[in-house]
N, C-alpha and C positions, 0 to 999 in steps of 0.2 A: 337419120342419124342426129338428135338432138345435139342443141349447141356443138355443130360440127366447123372444127377449125378450118382452113384451109388446107394444108397438108394432109386433111383426114379426107379428104372428096375421093382421092382412088379407092379406099379402104370402103366408105360409104356407098359409092357406084356397084362394087361388086356384093355386097350386101343388099342392095336392093335386086341384084339378077337372082341372087340365093333367095332372096322370099320371094320372087316368080315363080322360080322352078318349084320351089316347096310348094307354094300355091297352084302351078299345073300341077303338080305329081297327086299334089288333094283332088284334084279335081278329074284328072284322066289316069284314073287308076285300072284302066280296063285296055291291057294288051300293051303300055309303055314303062320302060323303065327309066325312072330318072334318076335312080339311086346313084348308079354310078356319077354321073355329071353333077349329081350336089355333093358328092363327097371331095370329085376335083375343084368342084369351086370354095370349100369350106377349106382346101387342103392350099390354095391360091388365095384366102385371105389373109389365114395364120401367115405366112409368108409374106405377101405385100404388107402383115402389121409391123411384122418383126424387122424386115426391113426398111421401113419408112421409122418406126422408134427406135434403133438400134442407131442413127445414121441422126439427129436431132440436129440443128443449128441451137447458135446459143438466143435466136430471137423467137423459135420453137418453144427451146423450152419454155422462155417467159411465157408465153401465150399460152401452153399446159400450165405455169405456175398460176395464170388469171382466171385458169377456166372457172365458169359459175358452177361446176357441181365438182372442182376441189373439195376435199373434205379442211374443215376452217377447226379452230380450235375446240369448242365444244363439240365434236366430233369426233372428236381424240379423247374430251376429258368423259364421254360415252363410252372407250371402248380399251383405250392405253391404260388408263386409269380407271379408279372404281372410288364409289362414294364421295363423290366431289359435293363437296357443300361449299355457296358461293356466298362470298362474302361483298360487301356494297361500299362504296364509297370515299373519298380521300379523307373526311373530317374536317373541311377547309372551305369547301367548295357546291362540289356536286357528286354526283356518281356517273362517268362519263360509263354506256354503255360500250363502247367500243374496245374498252379493256372488262375481261371478264377473269375472276382468282377467288383465288380460296383454298379449304384442305381437302386434299383429295389422299388416296392411296396408290402407290406402285409398288404392285407386288406385295413383299409386306411392310414394306416404307411408308410410314405417314409422311408427305410432302405438302409443302404449296405451288400450286401451279397457277401460274399469271398469263394472260395470254392476247393478244389482240382478236377481233371477231368482227367478220364482216358479217353481210346478210344476204338472205337467197333470193328476197324479192325488194322492191321499190320501197315498202312501208318498212320492212326490217333495214334494211340499210340505209334508211333515214336514220332510224331509231340510233342504228351502231354505225353513222356517219361514215359509211365507208370504209371501216375498217380504221379508220385513220384518226387517231384521239388530240382530246382535248389536255392542257396543262393538269385538268384534275388528273386524266387518267394515267399521268404519269404516277401526278402524288398519289393517287390511290395503289398502285404498283407497291410502289417505295413503301407506304404506311405495311403492305400488309409482307414485303421482303424485312421490315425490320419483326414486325411480329414472328417470321418465323425463324429469326436468327435470335430473339430473344427465346422461343421455344425449342432453338435446336433443331430444327426442323430442314433439312434439304428445298433447297426451288429448283424449279423446272419453268421454264420460260417458253411458249409457244410463240413465234413469231409471223404472222400475217399481214402484211400493212403496207402501202402503199408509199405511206411515209407520214409525220406528224399531219396532222389538220393547221396551215396556212393562215387561217382569218384572223378579222381585226381581235374578234372576240380574245384568240387563242393566246395572239398578239398582248393584247391590254394584261390577261391574266400568267404572262412571263413565259409561253412555253419552251423558248431556250434556256431558261434558268432551269426548269423544273426539268429538262431530259438533261441537263448538266449536272444539277444534283446527283439524280439517278446511276449518271456516271460516276460519282465520287464515289457515289455510298454504296455501291453495287460490289467496285474495288476492294473497301473496306468491312465487306460482312463474311463470317467468319464460317459459318455451317456452306457447306459443297453447292453449287450453284452449275445449270445445265441448261444452255441458249439452244434451242433446237429451229432451225428456219424452216417453218412447212408449207408459205407459198411464196410471198412478196416477203423480201427482205428490204424497205425503201429506205435507204439515208438514217439520218439520227432519230427518224421516228423507229424504227427497227432499233438500233443501236442503245436508245434510251431503256431496253428491258434486254439489252444484249449480252452483259459484261458478262462473264461466266469463265470457271474453273472446265467447260470444256463444249465447246459448239458446234451443232451436230447440222447437216441439212439435210431435205430430202431432196433426192436424185433431179428431180424436177423444180425445183424451186432456184431463184436466186437473194441475192445480198450485193446492193451494191448502194453507193454513194449518190447517184440520180436515177432516175428511169429512163431508159433506152430514150425516149421520144424528149425528154429535158436535155439529154445531152445531144441529141440529136439538133435540136432546134439551137444549139448555143456554136455549135462546131462546124455545121452543115446550112444553117440557117433555114433546115428542113425536117421537120418531123419525120418528113415518109423516110428519112434515111436513120432508123430505127432500127434497122436489121444489122446496119453496119455499126452504128452505136454500142449494139449488145456483144458482138464481137470484141471491137475494140476494148469494152469495158471488163472483160475477161472473169463475169457476173454468174457461171454457172455452178455447179456441184464440184466438178467435175477440176472447174480451175480455182474455184477458192482452197480445195483441197493440195491442190500442187504447189499456189501460194502460201501456205502454212496460214489460213484466213480461217478455213471450218478445220474441225478436228476428223471427223469421219461423216461419210456418207449413208443416208439410210435410202437402202433400193425400195424402190415400187414397182407393182407389177408393169405389166407390159402395157402402154398406154398410156401410165397415168394412176395416181393413187385413187382418181374420182372412179377409174373399173372396180378396184375392190380395196374397201376401208377395211375390211379385216385381216388381210394379208398387210397393209403399210400398218396400220395399228399392230399389229404381234413384232412388225420388223425393230417397229419403233423402240417398242416396248422392252424388247431382249437388248436393244443397245443402252436404252436410259439405266436398266439394272446393273449393264456391264460396266458399265462410267461411273454409277452411285456405288456402286460396291469399293472402286479404285479408290476412287476421292476420299467415302467414310475412311478407310486404312488407311488416309493419310492425317497428321494431324491440323490443325488451324492454321498454326504456324506455317507450315509445309505448305499446303492449301496455296497461303496468300503470299508466300513467294514466287510460288509457283506461276499465280494468278498475274502477278505485276509483271514476272518475266515473258509469258506468254504477250501479254500488250505493248509492253517493252521492244518487242524486237516485230512489233509490226512497223509497216513504212521505210523498210531497207530500202537503200537505191545506191546506185553508183555512179562516182564522180569523175567524169574525163580529168584525167591528169595534164598537166600544162606540157606540148610539148617541150625536149631538152633542146638548151640552147647551143 
């Protein structure tokens, strides 16, 4: 099994044994019946897969969100969406390849789609900066969103980034200001906006294209103010405590739905989206269309008020009352 995660080792071992049985059947076909044993092994593999993937920890879901074979933005642009026409550049500095965006169709709707894009190999990862956008990436995204607002087109954003790029060049070109402007402007856009976390949702880098009327998250994605490793390094002084940090941060789709930080969870096939892009893309398309129909039925004023109320409700906390004298 290529790109095998630690918790997938029992499945890989059973699959190796199945391959050996199949090979023996093909080479010793006379007088020996392997079919029954092969059927039992296949059943055991299915049961093991179901047991493992139905009881994943927060850290294991983080590992799945980072899986090198997990579908990226461009994969969904070729499956969930159609007729994608990419637009480039922020008209101020450069074209950031970590952010892709342009016009597309979603069912019968014309939309503007924007997403963060990682690479499949070293060369592409360098070109895409591992999915971590520079300021010009967020300014390109804002340019496209303003274009959508001008022509009355709904906006869909696909989030998959460990975070915005923290390098010197990004700081010199004001990365914090670029993200902050996006937060302000996305709150004021009059067209429907749907954001989807398709993999990693890291900090302000994700939130820079994440202010939306509806926030969806794929089942094995995560959305967090900090990476589990970063949190572990701060709180436990040891990045090896990432699993403990992931559980404490409440960053999984299930946690976010319960906390009201995500509106819907998009189901993935057993084992993760990388096992069947077609099923994941179809699930995502169905939920996007349903939400888009609901949002388009609202007036712009109703959407703006609901969007404000949605984000105003985030960050609720309880205060301990002083003991009575």
